[in-house]
Structure formats: C-alpha cells, structure tokens
NUKEBA-257453 format. One line per 2 residues: number of its first residue (from 1); their letters; for each residue x, y, z of N, C-alpha, C. Coordinates in Angstrom, 2 decimals. Layout:
// NUKEBA-257453
NUM	A	X,Y,Z,X,Y,Z,X,Y,Z ~ ... $
//
This chain:
// NUKEBA-257453
1	XX	145.92,132.66,80.99,145.07,131.49,81.16,143.63,131.88,80.86 ~ 142.97,131.11,80.02,141.59,131.37,79.64,140.68,130.43,80.43 $
3	XX	139.61,131.01,81.01,138.64,130.21,81.76,137.44,129.98,80.84 ~ 137.02,128.74,80.74,135.89,128.42,79.87,134.60,129.03,80.42 $
5	XX	133.64,129.23,79.53,132.34,129.77,79.91,131.63,128.83,80.90 ~ 131.77,127.53,80.70,131.14,126.55,81.61,131.75,126.66,83.01 $
7	XX	133.07,126.81,83.07,133.72,126.94,84.38,133.29,128.22,85.08 ~ 133.18,129.30,84.32,132.73,130.57,84.89,131.30,130.45,85.39 $
9	XX	130.44,129.82,84.62,129.04,129.64,85.03,128.95,128.82,86.30 ~ 129.76,127.77,86.40,129.71,126.91,87.58,130.13,127.69,88.83 $
11	XX	131.06,128.61,88.69,131.53,129.38,89.83,130.50,130.43,90.25 ~ 129.75,130.96,89.31,128.86,132.09,89.62,127.40,131.69,89.90 $
13	XX	127.06,130.42,89.84,125.69,130.00,90.11,125.33,130.26,91.57 ~ 124.12,130.73,91.85,123.71,130.94,93.23,123.59,129.61,93.98 $
15	XX	124.08,129.60,95.22,124.02,128.41,96.07,122.72,128.46,96.85 ~ 121.94,127.40,96.77,120.67,127.29,97.48,120.81,126.28,98.60 $
17	XX	120.20,126.57,99.73,120.16,125.63,100.85,118.71,125.41,101.23 ~ 118.35,124.15,101.41,116.99,123.81,101.79,116.76,124.11,103.28 $
19	XX	115.57,123.80,103.74,115.19,124.04,105.13,115.31,122.76,105.94 ~ 115.24,122.91,107.23,115.24,121.75,108.13,113.97,120.94,107.89 $
21	XX	114.05,119.66,108.19,112.89,118.79,108.08,111.83,119.24,109.09 ~ 110.57,119.11,108.68,109.43,119.35,109.56,108.82,117.97,109.80 $
23	XX	108.91,117.45,111.03,108.42,116.11,111.28,108.22,115.85,112.76 ~ 107.13,115.19,113.07,106.95,114.64,114.41,107.62,113.27,114.43 $
25	XX	107.95,112.79,115.62,108.64,111.50,115.75,107.82,110.35,115.17 ~ 106.48,110.48,115.18,105.61,109.40,114.69,105.16,109.58,113.24 $
27	XX	105.88,110.38,112.48,105.51,110.63,111.08,105.38,109.33,110.31 ~ 104.30,109.21,109.54,104.07,108.01,108.71,104.25,108.30,107.23 $
29	XX	104.16,109.58,106.86,104.30,109.99,105.46,105.36,111.09,105.39 ~ 106.27,110.96,104.43,107.28,111.98,104.17,107.04,112.55,102.79 $
31	XX	106.77,113.86,102.71,106.61,114.55,101.44,107.93,115.23,101.12 ~ 108.47,114.93,99.94,109.75,115.47,99.52,109.62,116.29,98.25 $
33	XX	110.10,117.52,98.30,110.29,118.31,97.10,111.72,118.14,96.64 ~ 112.12,118.91,95.66,113.50,118.85,95.19,114.35,119.87,95.95 $
35	XX	114.01,121.16,95.78,114.72,122.28,96.42,113.75,123.46,96.39 ~ 113.61,124.22,97.48,112.70,125.37,97.46,113.05,126.37,96.37 $
37	XX	112.03,126.98,95.80,112.22,128.02,94.80,112.60,129.34,95.45 ~ 112.83,130.33,94.62,113.28,131.64,95.10,112.29,132.25,96.09 $
39	XX	110.98,132.21,95.80,109.99,132.80,96.72,110.03,132.11,98.07 ~ 110.19,130.80,98.08,110.26,130.05,99.34,111.54,130.37,100.10 $
41	XX	112.65,130.44,99.39,113.93,130.76,100.03,113.89,132.17,100.64 ~ 113.28,133.12,99.92,113.19,134.47,100.45,112.29,134.54,101.67 $
43	XX	111.19,133.81,101.65,110.24,133.81,102.77,110.67,132.86,103.89 ~ 111.64,131.99,103.60,112.07,130.95,104.55,110.90,130.08,104.96 $
45	XX	110.11,129.68,103.95,108.93,128.83,104.16,108.81,127.86,102.99 ~ 108.48,126.62,103.32,108.19,125.66,102.27,106.99,126.13,101.46 $
47	XX	107.09,126.02,100.14,105.99,126.27,99.19,105.36,127.65,99.38 ~ 106.20,128.69,99.41,105.72,130.05,99.66,105.23,130.76,98.40 $
49	XX	105.52,130.24,97.22,105.04,130.92,96.00,103.52,130.95,96.04 ~ 102.91,132.10,95.81,101.44,132.21,95.95,100.65,131.33,94.99 $
51	XX	101.26,130.91,93.87,100.53,130.05,92.93,100.85,128.57,93.10 ~ 101.74,128.23,94.04,102.02,126.83,94.28,100.80,126.21,94.95 $
53	XX	100.42,125.03,94.52,99.20,124.38,95.02,99.40,123.54,96.28 ~ 100.63,123.46,96.79,100.88,122.59,97.94,99.98,122.93,99.13 $
55	XX	99.99,124.17,99.59,99.21,124.52,100.78,97.71,124.47,100.51 ~ 97.21,124.91,99.36,95.78,124.70,99.10,95.39,123.22,99.09 $
57	XX	96.25,122.36,98.53,95.96,120.92,98.54,95.94,120.39,99.97 ~ 96.96,120.75,100.77,97.02,120.26,102.15,95.79,120.72,102.94 $
59	XX	95.41,121.97,102.74,94.25,122.52,103.45,92.98,121.76,103.07 ~ 92.83,121.49,101.79,91.65,120.76,101.31,91.64,119.32,101.85 $
61	XX	92.77,118.65,101.78,92.86,117.24,102.17,92.76,117.07,103.69 ~ 93.43,117.95,104.44,93.51,117.79,105.89,92.46,118.60,106.65 $
63	XX	91.77,119.50,105.95,90.68,120.25,106.57,91.11,121.42,107.43 ~ 92.01,122.25,106.91,92.36,123.48,107.63,92.30,124.66,106.66 $
65	XX	92.33,125.86,107.20,92.28,127.08,106.40,93.66,127.33,105.79 ~ 93.76,127.43,104.46,95.08,127.63,103.85,95.71,128.98,104.21 $
67	XX	94.90,129.89,104.78,95.42,131.20,105.17,95.98,131.20,106.59 ~ 95.98,130.04,107.25,96.57,129.97,108.59,98.01,130.45,108.55 $
69	XX	98.51,130.97,109.66,99.94,131.30,109.70,100.77,130.05,109.39 ~ 101.93,130.27,108.84,102.81,129.18,108.41,103.05,128.17,109.54 $
71	XX	103.32,128.64,110.74,103.61,127.72,111.84,102.42,126.80,112.14 ~ 101.20,127.31,111.96,100.02,126.47,112.20,99.78,125.48,111.07 $
73	XX	100.14,125.86,109.85,100.05,124.91,108.74,101.03,123.75,108.95 ~ 102.25,124.09,109.39,103.23,123.04,109.68,102.74,122.15,110.81 $
75	XX	102.13,122.75,111.83,101.60,121.96,112.96,100.49,121.02,112.48 ~ 99.69,121.46,111.52,98.63,120.60,110.97,99.23,119.39,110.27 $
77	XX	100.31,119.60,109.51,100.98,118.47,108.87,101.48,117.48,109.92 ~ 102.19,117.99,110.92,102.74,117.10,111.96,101.62,116.35,112.67 $
79	XX	100.51,117.03,112.95,99.39,116.39,113.65,98.78,115.25,112.83 ~ 98.91,115.33,111.51,98.38,114.28,110.63,99.44,113.25,110.23 $
81	XX	100.60,113.28,110.89,101.64,112.29,110.62,102.39,112.53,109.33 ~ 102.40,113.77,108.86,103.07,114.10,107.60,104.32,114.91,107.88 $
83	XX	105.45,114.44,107.36,106.73,115.14,107.45,106.98,115.84,106.12 ~ 107.73,116.93,106.17,107.99,117.74,104.99,109.48,118.04,104.91 $
85	XX	110.05,117.80,103.70,111.48,118.03,103.52,111.77,118.12,102.04 ~ 113.03,118.18,101.68,113.47,118.16,100.29,114.51,117.07,100.11 $
87	XX	114.62,116.57,98.89,115.64,115.58,98.60,117.02,116.21,98.76 ~ 117.16,117.41,98.24,118.46,118.08,98.28,118.60,118.99,99.49 $
89	XX	119.76,118.94,100.10,120.10,119.86,101.19,120.64,121.17,100.60 ~ 121.34,121.05,99.48,121.95,122.22,98.85,122.23,121.92,97.38 $
91	XX	122.32,123.00,96.61,122.68,122.87,95.20,122.94,124.27,94.66 ~ 123.40,124.31,93.44,123.54,125.56,92.71,122.43,125.61,91.68 $
93	XX	121.74,126.76,91.63,120.63,126.89,90.68,120.30,128.37,90.49 ~ 120.32,128.84,89.25,119.83,130.19,88.99,118.31,130.15,88.90 $
95	XX	117.62,130.99,89.62,116.17,131.02,89.56,115.53,129.90,90.34 ~ 114.30,129.53,89.94,113.51,128.55,90.69,113.30,127.23,89.97 $
97	XX	113.58,127.16,88.69,113.25,125.96,87.93,114.16,124.79,88.28 ~ 113.54,123.64,88.55,114.30,122.43,88.86,115.24,122.05,87.73 $
99	XX	114.84,122.33,86.50,115.68,122.00,85.35,116.98,122.77,85.31 ~ 117.10,123.83,86.12,118.32,124.63,86.14,119.26,124.24,87.28 $
101	XX	118.90,123.23,88.06,119.80,122.77,89.12,121.06,122.19,88.48 ~ 122.20,122.64,88.94,123.48,122.13,88.44,123.71,120.76,89.08 $
103	XX	123.61,119.73,88.28,123.64,118.36,88.79,124.89,118.06,89.62 ~ 126.03,118.55,89.19,127.28,118.27,89.91,127.34,118.96,91.27 $
105	XX	126.42,119.88,91.54,126.43,120.62,92.81,125.47,120.04,93.84 ~ 124.73,119.00,93.48,123.68,118.47,94.36,124.26,117.81,95.61 $
107	XX	123.78,118.23,96.76,124.11,117.62,98.05,122.80,117.13,98.64 ~ 122.76,115.85,98.99,121.52,115.20,99.42,121.37,115.31,100.94 $
109	XX	120.11,115.40,101.38,119.82,115.39,102.81,120.18,114.04,103.42 ~ 120.28,113.99,104.74,120.69,112.79,105.48,119.48,111.90,105.76 $
111	XX	119.17,111.04,104.79,118.00,110.17,104.92,118.23,108.99,105.86 ~ 119.46,108.57,106.05,119.72,107.48,106.99,119.35,107.91,108.40 $
113	XX	119.73,109.11,108.80,119.36,109.62,110.12,117.85,109.81,110.22 ~ 117.25,110.34,109.16,115.79,110.52,109.19,115.09,109.18,109.42 $
115	XX	115.49,108.15,108.67,114.86,106.82,108.81,115.03,106.28,110.22 ~ 116.20,106.45,110.78,116.46,105.95,112.14,115.57,106.66,113.17 $
117	XX	115.29,107.92,112.94,114.49,108.72,113.90,112.98,108.62,113.65 ~ 112.57,108.01,112.55,111.15,107.94,112.19,110.77,106.51,111.79 $
119	XX	110.77,105.60,112.75,110.53,104.19,112.44,109.11,103.88,111.97 ~ 108.15,104.78,112.19,106.77,104.54,111.75,106.55,104.91,110.28 $
121	XX	107.56,105.43,109.61,107.41,105.87,108.23,106.90,104.73,107.35 ~ 105.86,104.99,106.59,105.26,103.97,105.72,105.23,104.39,104.25 $
123	XX	105.33,105.70,103.98,105.21,106.15,102.58,106.06,107.41,102.38 ~ 106.68,107.49,101.21,107.37,108.70,100.76,106.63,109.20,99.54 $
125	XX	106.23,110.47,99.57,105.54,111.11,98.44,106.48,112.14,97.83 ~ 106.77,111.96,96.55,107.72,112.82,95.84,106.96,113.85,95.02 $
127	XX	107.17,115.12,95.36,106.45,116.23,94.75,107.10,116.62,93.42 ~ 106.71,115.94,92.36,107.17,116.28,91.02,108.27,115.37,90.50 $
129	XX	108.50,115.52,89.21,109.45,114.67,88.50,110.89,114.84,88.95 ~ 111.32,116.07,89.21,112.71,116.29,89.64,112.95,115.67,91.01 $
131	XX	112.00,115.81,91.93,112.15,115.19,93.25,112.24,113.67,93.10 ~ 111.41,113.10,92.24,111.41,111.65,92.03,112.74,111.19,91.42 $
133	XX	113.18,111.88,90.39,114.43,111.50,89.70,115.63,111.65,90.64 ~ 115.68,112.72,91.39,116.80,112.97,92.29,116.80,111.97,93.45 $
135	XX	115.62,111.64,93.97,115.51,110.65,95.04,116.00,109.29,94.55 ~ 115.55,108.89,93.37,116.00,107.60,92.81,117.52,107.58,92.64 $
137	XX	118.04,108.63,92.05,119.47,108.68,91.72,120.35,108.74,92.96 ~ 120.00,109.59,93.91,120.88,109.82,95.06,120.58,108.93,96.27 $
139	XX	119.34,108.59,96.47,118.97,107.87,97.70,118.77,106.39,97.43 ~ 117.89,106.06,96.50,117.60,104.64,96.27,118.78,103.89,95.67 $
141	XX	119.51,104.50,94.76,120.67,103.82,94.18,121.83,103.72,95.17 ~ 122.03,104.78,95.95,123.14,104.80,96.90,122.89,103.90,98.10 $
143	XX	121.65,103.80,98.53,121.28,102.99,99.71,120.03,102.19,99.38 ~ 120.16,101.14,98.57,118.99,100.44,98.06,118.07,99.83,99.12 $
145	XX	118.58,99.55,100.31,117.72,98.94,101.33,117.20,99.94,102.36 ~ 117.62,101.18,102.28,117.25,102.18,103.29,115.74,102.35,103.41 $
147	XX	115.03,102.28,102.29,113.59,102.46,102.31,112.84,101.16,102.02 ~ 113.45,100.02,102.34,112.75,98.74,102.20,111.48,98.77,103.04 $
149	XX	110.39,98.26,102.47,109.12,98.23,103.18,108.38,99.54,103.18 ~ 108.93,100.55,102.56,108.31,101.88,102.48,107.79,102.08,101.06 $
151	XX	106.54,102.47,100.94,105.98,102.75,99.62,106.50,104.10,99.13 ~ 106.95,104.15,97.90,107.45,105.38,97.28,106.46,105.76,96.19 $
153	XX	105.91,106.98,96.29,104.95,107.45,95.28,105.42,108.75,94.66 ~ 105.50,108.76,93.34,105.77,109.99,92.60,104.43,110.66,92.32 $
155	XX	104.32,111.93,92.68,103.09,112.69,92.51,103.33,113.87,91.57 ~ 102.24,114.39,90.99,102.42,115.57,90.12,102.88,116.76,90.95 $
157	XX	103.77,117.52,90.37,104.30,118.71,91.04,103.19,119.70,91.35 ~ 103.28,120.32,92.52,102.34,121.37,92.89,102.82,122.74,92.40 $
159	XX	103.96,122.78,91.76,104.55,124.02,91.27,103.68,124.68,90.21 ~ 103.67,126.02,90.17,102.94,126.69,89.08,103.54,126.41,87.71 $
161	XX	104.78,125.93,87.67,105.41,125.57,86.39,104.81,124.30,85.81 ~ 104.09,123.52,86.62,103.48,122.27,86.16,102.02,122.52,85.81 $
163	XX	101.79,123.01,84.61,100.43,123.32,84.18,99.87,122.28,83.22 ~ 100.54,121.16,83.07,100.14,120.16,82.09,99.00,119.25,82.50 $
165	XX	98.60,119.31,83.74,97.54,118.43,84.24,96.52,119.28,84.99 ~ 95.22,118.98,84.84,94.22,119.79,85.54,94.39,119.72,87.06 $
167	XX	94.07,120.83,87.72,94.19,120.94,89.18,93.46,119.79,89.88 ~ 92.23,119.50,89.48,91.45,118.46,90.16,92.09,117.08,90.03 $
169	XX	92.71,116.80,88.91,93.38,115.52,88.71,94.59,115.42,89.64 ~ 95.35,116.53,89.75,96.50,116.53,90.66,96.03,116.37,92.10 $
171	XX	94.99,117.10,92.47,94.47,117.03,93.84,94.02,115.61,94.18 ~ 93.37,114.93,93.25,92.91,113.56,93.50,94.09,112.63,93.80 $
173	XX	95.19,112.79,93.07,96.36,111.95,93.32,96.99,112.26,94.68 ~ 97.05,113.54,95.03,97.59,113.93,96.34,96.68,113.42,97.46 $
175	XX	95.38,113.54,97.28,94.42,113.08,98.30,94.61,111.58,98.55 ~ 94.72,110.81,97.49,94.91,109.37,97.62,96.22,109.05,98.34 $
177	XX	97.28,109.76,98.01,98.59,109.50,98.60,98.65,109.85,100.08 ~ 97.89,110.85,100.50,97.95,111.29,101.90,96.86,110.67,102.76 $
179	XX	96.06,109.82,102.18,95.00,109.14,102.94,95.64,108.08,103.83 ~ 95.61,108.31,105.11,96.22,107.39,106.07,95.63,105.99,106.03 $
181	XX	94.38,105.87,105.60,93.76,104.54,105.54,94.39,103.68,104.47 ~ 95.04,104.30,103.48,95.64,103.51,102.40,97.11,103.21,102.63 $
183	XX	97.61,103.54,103.83,99.03,103.27,104.10,99.27,101.77,104.15 ~ 100.41,101.35,103.65,100.72,99.93,103.68,100.84,99.43,105.13 $
185	XX	100.42,98.21,105.35,100.53,97.58,106.67,102.01,97.38,106.99 ~ 102.38,97.70,108.21,103.77,97.51,108.64,103.79,96.69,109.91 $
187	XX	104.63,95.71,109.94,104.81,94.92,111.17,105.86,95.59,112.03 ~ 105.61,95.58,113.33,106.61,96.18,114.22,107.65,95.17,114.63 $
//
C-alpha cells in the first residue's frame, strides 16, 4: 500500500494548541489572534516574539511599560476591559506562519460560552487577515447571531511578518479600535 505525500504531510504536521482566554468578567473588547506562533508557544505567552508589535502597541495605547512582567501586562489588559484569545483552539501548522495552518485541522474556541460569560462585550478586534478570515468562516457563518450587536473590526496584524504597512499607521488603527469612548452603545 502506497501512502500519498499529502497524507504523510497531514500526519506529520505539528499540532498547536492555543492558550486559555485572558478576560475579566466585565470585558468590553475581545482581541483575537489566529494561533500563537512558535516563540509564543515556547514561552507560553501571547505575542512573545520580540518583534511582534502587540505588546508595544498595548503599552503605548494603555500607558504601561512594555517591559513589565507578562502577568502584569495581562492584568493591564483586564483592567482596561480587554480580553485576549485566539480564534483557533488547536490546529496543525509547521512553523509560525498563518498561511501554513492546515485548514482541515482547525478547531475553534468555544465562543458561545465566552459570550454567555461576558455580556458587556461590545467589540471584537481581529489581529490580522487570518484571524479575520477564520473568525468569519468558523464563527460568524456557523453561528450568525452569536455576535449580534457586537462590532467586529479587522485590524492589521501585529506580526513581524506583516511589514506592508508603516508601524504608525497600524498603531493608529489599533488605538482607535481600543478606545473605550468609541465603543458602540449597548442597551442592557
């Protein structure tokens, strides 16, 4: 019996698992990536690659030192009503590039439970094109009313692989998205 190269590749791809959600009960903004890269998985920290702009952007926007210990950076997000997670709970992917995620291996996080536990949620910010595409495909199409009344914003990726847009232009879009004053009005 001959095994095809595609079948062999599918069996040997590294399995990646995302991290638990970081969120206070009163979170108003959910920032979603696609799946942590190799540096993040090794460090067991969101956005651990030293050239990823996520933590420098958060520090600039929220007013904290980007060199704070990881636990204090997470606490700063929670204190500002920002939750952090990934669209995917698990997938197969060699390396760190989103383009290498094996589509048939994608397992999505439990957004129905998240929504039930975070009724103040007003905005979802998608960190990059892959997060946006995966969220649309797996979450919005599968549960079209789950995020009714919630603003969904696709933002430029903070990944070092996204060098097509100037840093200041990306930062301006992130600043606007995380500005609590611009959150949509929600009736209780």
